[in-house]
PyMOL commands that place a pseudoatom at each C-alpha (Angstrom):
pseudoatom trace, name=CA, resn=UNK, resi=1, chain=A, elem=C, hetatm=0, pos=[0.000, 0.000, 0.000]
pseudoatom trace, name=CA, resn=UNK, resi=2, chain=A, elem=C, hetatm=0, pos=[2.701, 2.479, -0.741]
pseudoatom trace, name=CA, resn=UNK, resi=3, chain=A, elem=C, hetatm=0, pos=[1.821, 6.091, -1.181]
pseudoatom trace, name=CA, resn=UNK, resi=4, chain=A, elem=C, hetatm=0, pos=[3.969, 6.335, -4.292]
pseudoatom trace, name=CA, resn=UNK, resi=5, chain=A, elem=C, hetatm=0, pos=[2.894, 6.498, -7.879]
pseudoatom trace, name=CA, resn=UNK, resi=6, chain=A, elem=C, hetatm=0, pos=[4.009, 4.413, -10.776]
pseudoatom trace, name=CA, resn=UNK, resi=7, chain=A, elem=C, hetatm=0, pos=[6.935, 5.439, -12.961]
pseudoatom trace, name=CA, resn=UNK, resi=8, chain=A, elem=C, hetatm=0, pos=[5.892, 8.424, -15.100]
pseudoatom trace, name=CA, resn=UNK, resi=9, chain=A, elem=C, hetatm=0, pos=[5.658, 7.967, -18.860]
pseudoatom trace, name=CA, resn=UNK, resi=10, chain=A, elem=C, hetatm=0, pos=[7.049, 10.473, -21.303]
pseudoatom trace, name=CA, resn=UNK, resi=11, chain=A, elem=C, hetatm=0, pos=[4.316, 12.436, -23.115]
pseudoatom trace, name=CA, resn=UNK, resi=12, chain=A, elem=C, hetatm=0, pos=[4.462, 11.997, -26.892]
pseudoatom trace, name=CA, resn=UNK, resi=13, chain=A, elem=C, hetatm=0, pos=[5.105, 15.727, -27.462]
pseudoatom trace, name=CA, resn=UNK, resi=14, chain=A, elem=C, hetatm=0, pos=[8.072, 15.929, -25.049]
pseudoatom trace, name=CA, resn=UNK, resi=15, chain=A, elem=C, hetatm=0, pos=[11.644, 15.722, -26.331]
pseudoatom trace, name=CA, resn=UNK, resi=16, chain=A, elem=C, hetatm=0, pos=[13.663, 12.792, -24.895]
pseudoatom trace, name=CA, resn=UNK, resi=17, chain=A, elem=C, hetatm=0, pos=[16.526, 14.998, -23.639]
pseudoatom trace, name=CA, resn=UNK, resi=18, chain=A, elem=C, hetatm=0, pos=[14.120, 17.388, -21.966]
pseudoatom trace, name=CA, resn=UNK, resi=19, chain=A, elem=C, hetatm=0, pos=[12.241, 14.443, -20.405]
pseudoatom trace, name=CA, resn=UNK, resi=20, chain=A, elem=C, hetatm=0, pos=[15.454, 12.983, -18.984]
pseudoatom trace, name=CA, resn=UNK, resi=21, chain=A, elem=C, hetatm=0, pos=[16.423, 16.347, -17.464]
pseudoatom trace, name=CA, resn=UNK, resi=22, chain=A, elem=C, hetatm=0, pos=[12.994, 16.665, -15.844]
pseudoatom trace, name=CA, resn=UNK, resi=23, chain=A, elem=C, hetatm=0, pos=[13.198, 13.105, -14.468]
pseudoatom trace, name=CA, resn=UNK, resi=24, chain=A, elem=C, hetatm=0, pos=[16.675, 13.761, -13.082]
pseudoatom trace, name=CA, resn=UNK, resi=25, chain=A, elem=C, hetatm=0, pos=[15.558, 16.959, -11.364]
pseudoatom trace, name=CA, resn=UNK, resi=26, chain=A, elem=C, hetatm=0, pos=[12.506, 15.213, -9.874]
pseudoatom trace, name=CA, resn=UNK, resi=27, chain=A, elem=C, hetatm=0, pos=[14.678, 12.311, -8.730]
pseudoatom trace, name=CA, resn=UNK, resi=28, chain=A, elem=C, hetatm=0, pos=[16.913, 14.822, -6.919]
pseudoatom trace, name=CA, resn=UNK, resi=29, chain=A, elem=C, hetatm=0, pos=[13.833, 16.147, -5.105]
pseudoatom trace, name=CA, resn=UNK, resi=30, chain=A, elem=C, hetatm=0, pos=[12.419, 12.682, -4.336]
pseudoatom trace, name=CA, resn=UNK, resi=31, chain=A, elem=C, hetatm=0, pos=[14.969, 11.513, -1.781]
pseudoatom trace, name=CA, resn=UNK, resi=32, chain=A, elem=C, hetatm=0, pos=[13.146, 8.287, -0.851]
pseudoatom trace, name=CA, resn=UNK, resi=33, chain=A, elem=C, hetatm=0, pos=[12.446, 7.274, -4.513]
pseudoatom trace, name=CA, resn=UNK, resi=34, chain=A, elem=C, hetatm=0, pos=[8.712, 6.838, -4.091]
pseudoatom trace, name=CA, resn=UNK, resi=35, chain=A, elem=C, hetatm=0, pos=[7.936, 9.190, -7.032]
pseudoatom trace, name=CA, resn=UNK, resi=36, chain=A, elem=C, hetatm=0, pos=[6.275, 11.612, -4.624]
pseudoatom trace, name=CA, resn=UNK, resi=37, chain=A, elem=C, hetatm=0, pos=[7.817, 14.746, -3.156]
pseudoatom trace, name=CA, resn=UNK, resi=38, chain=A, elem=C, hetatm=0, pos=[6.290, 15.359, 0.245]
pseudoatom trace, name=CA, resn=UNK, resi=39, chain=A, elem=C, hetatm=0, pos=[7.170, 16.548, 3.739]
pseudoatom trace, name=CA, resn=UNK, resi=40, chain=A, elem=C, hetatm=0, pos=[9.430, 13.523, 4.267]
pseudoatom trace, name=CA, resn=UNK, resi=41, chain=A, elem=C, hetatm=0, pos=[11.825, 14.705, 1.560]
pseudoatom trace, name=CA, resn=UNK, resi=42, chain=A, elem=C, hetatm=0, pos=[14.506, 17.281, 2.382]
pseudoatom trace, name=CA, resn=UNK, resi=43, chain=A, elem=C, hetatm=0, pos=[14.065, 19.656, -0.553]
pseudoatom trace, name=CA, resn=UNK, resi=44, chain=A, elem=C, hetatm=0, pos=[15.284, 22.868, 1.077]
pseudoatom trace, name=CA, resn=UNK, resi=45, chain=A, elem=C, hetatm=0, pos=[18.827, 22.791, -0.299]
pseudoatom trace, name=CA, resn=UNK, resi=46, chain=A, elem=C, hetatm=0, pos=[17.724, 21.705, -3.766]
pseudoatom trace, name=CA, resn=UNK, resi=47, chain=A, elem=C, hetatm=0, pos=[14.864, 24.218, -3.817]
pseudoatom trace, name=CA, resn=UNK, resi=48, chain=A, elem=C, hetatm=0, pos=[17.302, 26.988, -2.918]
pseudoatom trace, name=CA, resn=UNK, resi=49, chain=A, elem=C, hetatm=0, pos=[19.688, 25.809, -5.638]
pseudoatom trace, name=CA, resn=UNK, resi=50, chain=A, elem=C, hetatm=0, pos=[16.874, 25.802, -8.247]
pseudoatom trace, name=CA, resn=UNK, resi=51, chain=A, elem=C, hetatm=0, pos=[15.717, 29.220, -7.076]
pseudoatom trace, name=CA, resn=UNK, resi=52, chain=A, elem=C, hetatm=0, pos=[19.231, 30.691, -7.286]
pseudoatom trace, name=CA, resn=UNK, resi=53, chain=A, elem=C, hetatm=0, pos=[19.768, 29.204, -10.755]
pseudoatom trace, name=CA, resn=UNK, resi=54, chain=A, elem=C, hetatm=0, pos=[16.431, 30.655, -11.927]
pseudoatom trace, name=CA, resn=UNK, resi=55, chain=A, elem=C, hetatm=0, pos=[17.313, 34.101, -10.561]
pseudoatom trace, name=CA, resn=UNK, resi=56, chain=A, elem=C, hetatm=0, pos=[20.752, 33.914, -12.180]
pseudoatom trace, name=CA, resn=UNK, resi=57, chain=A, elem=C, hetatm=0, pos=[19.190, 32.932, -15.508]
pseudoatom trace, name=CA, resn=UNK, resi=58, chain=A, elem=C, hetatm=0, pos=[16.782, 35.881, -15.239]
pseudoatom trace, name=CA, resn=UNK, resi=59, chain=A, elem=C, hetatm=0, pos=[19.677, 38.212, -14.421]
pseudoatom trace, name=CA, resn=UNK, resi=60, chain=A, elem=C, hetatm=0, pos=[21.694, 36.949, -17.376]
pseudoatom trace, name=CA, resn=UNK, resi=61, chain=A, elem=C, hetatm=0, pos=[18.676, 37.500, -19.632]
pseudoatom trace, name=CA, resn=UNK, resi=62, chain=A, elem=C, hetatm=0, pos=[18.112, 40.980, -18.199]
pseudoatom trace, name=CA, resn=UNK, resi=63, chain=A, elem=C, hetatm=0, pos=[21.767, 41.929, -18.668]
pseudoatom trace, name=CA, resn=UNK, resi=64, chain=A, elem=C, hetatm=0, pos=[21.701, 40.623, -22.239]
pseudoatom trace, name=CA, resn=UNK, resi=65, chain=A, elem=C, hetatm=0, pos=[18.634, 42.748, -22.969]
pseudoatom trace, name=CA, resn=UNK, resi=66, chain=A, elem=C, hetatm=0, pos=[20.300, 45.810, -21.444]
pseudoatom trace, name=CA, resn=UNK, resi=67, chain=A, elem=C, hetatm=0, pos=[23.495, 45.138, -23.403]
pseudoatom trace, name=CA, resn=UNK, resi=68, chain=A, elem=C, hetatm=0, pos=[21.509, 44.717, -26.647]
pseudoatom trace, name=CA, resn=UNK, resi=69, chain=A, elem=C, hetatm=0, pos=[19.578, 47.921, -25.958]
pseudoatom trace, name=CA, resn=UNK, resi=70, chain=A, elem=C, hetatm=0, pos=[22.846, 49.772, -25.304]
pseudoatom trace, name=CA, resn=UNK, resi=71, chain=A, elem=C, hetatm=0, pos=[24.364, 48.472, -28.543]
pseudoatom trace, name=CA, resn=UNK, resi=72, chain=A, elem=C, hetatm=0, pos=[21.229, 49.505, -30.458]
pseudoatom trace, name=CA, resn=UNK, resi=73, chain=A, elem=C, hetatm=0, pos=[21.245, 52.939, -28.815]
pseudoatom trace, name=CA, resn=UNK, resi=74, chain=A, elem=C, hetatm=0, pos=[24.913, 53.435, -29.732]
pseudoatom trace, name=CA, resn=UNK, resi=75, chain=A, elem=C, hetatm=0, pos=[24.236, 52.390, -33.343]
pseudoatom trace, name=CA, resn=UNK, resi=76, chain=A, elem=C, hetatm=0, pos=[21.316, 54.811, -33.572]
pseudoatom trace, name=CA, resn=UNK, resi=77, chain=A, elem=C, hetatm=0, pos=[23.434, 57.591, -32.054]
pseudoatom trace, name=CA, resn=UNK, resi=78, chain=A, elem=C, hetatm=0, pos=[26.222, 56.994, -34.598]
pseudoatom trace, name=CA, resn=UNK, resi=79, chain=A, elem=C, hetatm=0, pos=[23.681, 56.929, -37.438]
pseudoatom trace, name=CA, resn=UNK, resi=80, chain=A, elem=C, hetatm=0, pos=[22.149, 60.192, -36.196]
pseudoatom trace, name=CA, resn=UNK, resi=81, chain=A, elem=C, hetatm=0, pos=[25.607, 61.788, -35.946]
pseudoatom trace, name=CA, resn=UNK, resi=82, chain=A, elem=C, hetatm=0, pos=[26.403, 60.711, -39.539]
pseudoatom trace, name=CA, resn=UNK, resi=83, chain=A, elem=C, hetatm=0, pos=[23.106, 62.187, -40.741]
pseudoatom trace, name=CA, resn=UNK, resi=84, chain=A, elem=C, hetatm=0, pos=[23.822, 65.417, -38.858]
pseudoatom trace, name=CA, resn=UNK, resi=85, chain=A, elem=C, hetatm=0, pos=[27.286, 65.635, -40.403]
pseudoatom trace, name=CA, resn=UNK, resi=86, chain=A, elem=C, hetatm=0, pos=[25.805, 65.254, -43.898]
pseudoatom trace, name=CA, resn=UNK, resi=87, chain=A, elem=C, hetatm=0, pos=[23.174, 67.884, -43.059]
pseudoatom trace, name=CA, resn=UNK, resi=88, chain=A, elem=C, hetatm=0, pos=[25.875, 70.274, -41.723]
pseudoatom trace, name=CA, resn=UNK, resi=89, chain=A, elem=C, hetatm=0, pos=[27.931, 69.864, -44.882]
pseudoatom trace, name=CA, resn=UNK, resi=90, chain=A, elem=C, hetatm=0, pos=[24.921, 70.623, -47.091]
pseudoatom trace, name=CA, resn=UNK, resi=91, chain=A, elem=C, hetatm=0, pos=[23.913, 73.540, -44.864]
pseudoatom trace, name=CA, resn=UNK, resi=92, chain=A, elem=C, hetatm=0, pos=[27.386, 75.099, -44.933]
pseudoatom trace, name=CA, resn=UNK, resi=93, chain=A, elem=C, hetatm=0, pos=[27.623, 74.566, -48.701]
pseudoatom trace, name=CA, resn=UNK, resi=94, chain=A, elem=C, hetatm=0, pos=[24.325, 76.451, -49.050]
pseudoatom trace, name=CA, resn=UNK, resi=95, chain=A, elem=C, hetatm=0, pos=[25.508, 79.240, -46.744]
pseudoatom trace, name=CA, resn=UNK, resi=96, chain=A, elem=C, hetatm=0, pos=[28.768, 79.490, -48.670]
pseudoatom trace, name=CA, resn=UNK, resi=97, chain=A, elem=C, hetatm=0, pos=[26.892, 79.697, -51.979]
pseudoatom trace, name=CA, resn=UNK, resi=98, chain=A, elem=C, hetatm=0, pos=[24.575, 82.384, -50.588]
pseudoatom trace, name=CA, resn=UNK, resi=99, chain=A, elem=C, hetatm=0, pos=[27.549, 84.321, -49.244]
pseudoatom trace, name=CA, resn=UNK, resi=100, chain=A, elem=C, hetatm=0, pos=[29.236, 84.194, -52.652]
pseudoatom trace, name=CA, resn=UNK, resi=101, chain=A, elem=C, hetatm=0, pos=[25.994, 85.379, -54.311]
pseudoatom trace, name=CA, resn=UNK, resi=102, chain=A, elem=C, hetatm=0, pos=[25.609, 88.224, -51.812]
pseudoatom trace, name=CA, resn=UNK, resi=103, chain=A, elem=C, hetatm=0, pos=[29.210, 89.344, -52.316]
pseudoatom trace, name=CA, resn=UNK, resi=104, chain=A, elem=C, hetatm=0, pos=[28.746, 89.205, -56.097]
pseudoatom trace, name=CA, resn=UNK, resi=105, chain=A, elem=C, hetatm=0, pos=[25.588, 91.316, -55.836]
pseudoatom trace, name=CA, resn=UNK, resi=106, chain=A, elem=C, hetatm=0, pos=[27.311, 93.845, -53.556]
pseudoatom trace, name=CA, resn=UNK, resi=107, chain=A, elem=C, hetatm=0, pos=[30.067, 94.229, -56.127]
pseudoatom trace, name=CA, resn=UNK, resi=108, chain=A, elem=C, hetatm=0, pos=[27.557, 94.941, -58.927]
pseudoatom trace, name=CA, resn=UNK, resi=109, chain=A, elem=C, hetatm=0, pos=[26.360, 98.370, -59.938]
pseudoatom trace, name=CA, resn=UNK, resi=110, chain=A, elem=C, hetatm=0, pos=[22.657, 99.166, -59.772]
pseudoatom trace, name=CA, resn=UNK, resi=111, chain=A, elem=C, hetatm=0, pos=[22.340, 98.749, -63.542]
pseudoatom trace, name=CA, resn=UNK, resi=112, chain=A, elem=C, hetatm=0, pos=[24.069, 95.358, -63.410]
pseudoatom trace, name=CA, resn=UNK, resi=113, chain=A, elem=C, hetatm=0, pos=[21.643, 94.214, -60.689]
pseudoatom trace, name=CA, resn=UNK, resi=114, chain=A, elem=C, hetatm=0, pos=[18.684, 95.270, -62.852]
pseudoatom trace, name=CA, resn=UNK, resi=115, chain=A, elem=C, hetatm=0, pos=[20.109, 93.570, -65.933]
pseudoatom trace, name=CA, resn=UNK, resi=116, chain=A, elem=C, hetatm=0, pos=[20.874, 90.373, -63.989]
pseudoatom trace, name=CA, resn=UNK, resi=117, chain=A, elem=C, hetatm=0, pos=[17.349, 90.274, -62.558]
pseudoatom trace, name=CA, resn=UNK, resi=118, chain=A, elem=C, hetatm=0, pos=[15.799, 90.750, -65.979]
pseudoatom trace, name=CA, resn=UNK, resi=119, chain=A, elem=C, hetatm=0, pos=[17.997, 87.987, -67.426]
pseudoatom trace, name=CA, resn=UNK, resi=120, chain=A, elem=C, hetatm=0, pos=[17.210, 85.602, -64.597]
pseudoatom trace, name=CA, resn=UNK, resi=121, chain=A, elem=C, hetatm=0, pos=[13.454, 86.188, -64.512]
pseudoatom trace, name=CA, resn=UNK, resi=122, chain=A, elem=C, hetatm=0, pos=[12.558, 86.827, -68.099]
pseudoatom trace, name=CA, resn=UNK, resi=123, chain=A, elem=C, hetatm=0, pos=[13.182, 84.467, -70.992]
pseudoatom trace, name=CA, resn=UNK, resi=124, chain=A, elem=C, hetatm=0, pos=[13.863, 87.411, -73.282]
pseudoatom trace, name=CA, resn=UNK, resi=125, chain=A, elem=C, hetatm=0, pos=[15.809, 89.398, -70.676]
pseudoatom trace, name=CA, resn=UNK, resi=126, chain=A, elem=C, hetatm=0, pos=[13.880, 92.574, -71.599]
pseudoatom trace, name=CA, resn=UNK, resi=127, chain=A, elem=C, hetatm=0, pos=[10.626, 92.670, -69.615]
pseudoatom trace, name=CA, resn=UNK, resi=128, chain=A, elem=C, hetatm=0, pos=[8.941, 90.922, -66.704]
pseudoatom trace, name=CA, resn=UNK, resi=129, chain=A, elem=C, hetatm=0, pos=[5.248, 90.200, -66.961]
pseudoatom trace, name=CA, resn=UNK, resi=130, chain=A, elem=C, hetatm=0, pos=[3.229, 89.320, -63.879]
pseudoatom trace, name=CA, resn=UNK, resi=131, chain=A, elem=C, hetatm=0, pos=[2.979, 85.650, -64.928]
pseudoatom trace, name=CA, resn=UNK, resi=132, chain=A, elem=C, hetatm=0, pos=[6.765, 85.438, -65.324]
pseudoatom trace, name=CA, resn=UNK, resi=133, chain=A, elem=C, hetatm=0, pos=[7.260, 87.209, -61.986]
pseudoatom trace, name=CA, resn=UNK, resi=134, chain=A, elem=C, hetatm=0, pos=[4.720, 84.937, -60.274]
pseudoatom trace, name=CA, resn=UNK, resi=135, chain=A, elem=C, hetatm=0, pos=[6.299, 81.751, -61.646]
pseudoatom trace, name=CA, resn=UNK, resi=136, chain=A, elem=C, hetatm=0, pos=[9.749, 82.949, -60.620]
pseudoatom trace, name=CA, resn=UNK, resi=137, chain=A, elem=C, hetatm=0, pos=[8.746, 84.004, -57.085]
pseudoatom trace, name=CA, resn=UNK, resi=138, chain=A, elem=C, hetatm=0, pos=[6.369, 81.116, -56.348]
pseudoatom trace, name=CA, resn=UNK, resi=139, chain=A, elem=C, hetatm=0, pos=[9.225, 78.643, -55.904]
pseudoatom trace, name=CA, resn=UNK, resi=140, chain=A, elem=C, hetatm=0, pos=[11.271, 81.122, -53.849]
pseudoatom trace, name=CA, resn=UNK, resi=141, chain=A, elem=C, hetatm=0, pos=[8.635, 82.269, -51.355]
pseudoatom trace, name=CA, resn=UNK, resi=142, chain=A, elem=C, hetatm=0, pos=[8.640, 80.374, -48.091]
for i in range(1, 142): cmd.bond("trace and resi %d" % i, "trace and resi %d" % (i + 1))
show_as sticks, trace
zoom trace
């Protein structure tokens, strides 16, 4: 009339290696080999060991996630810095071009400024109609 159960059978959907590990762990808990873990078994040390291993595994997982997040953050930061460098280069090229244009205009006489504006805005370079002026200014107004 033993209080123990019969030997457990492996479920069909359980891997053999996994099943053997589970059986070994249960056998470590079942000190009197009756296939029942009860108050007669001294499971304190083993329970503490399992608990510590579980906490360590969680810590390792947490540290891996933090490390991965840090790597991703660093990659994003480097990508952002590269994009900013490209933007700075384009911005300074634009500023340089504008500065050159401003200096060129300052060096021109009033008549040269008028002639240049007529040439730039008007296909004929002689007169500016409203439609020509509108088309020219529409893309430049912001």
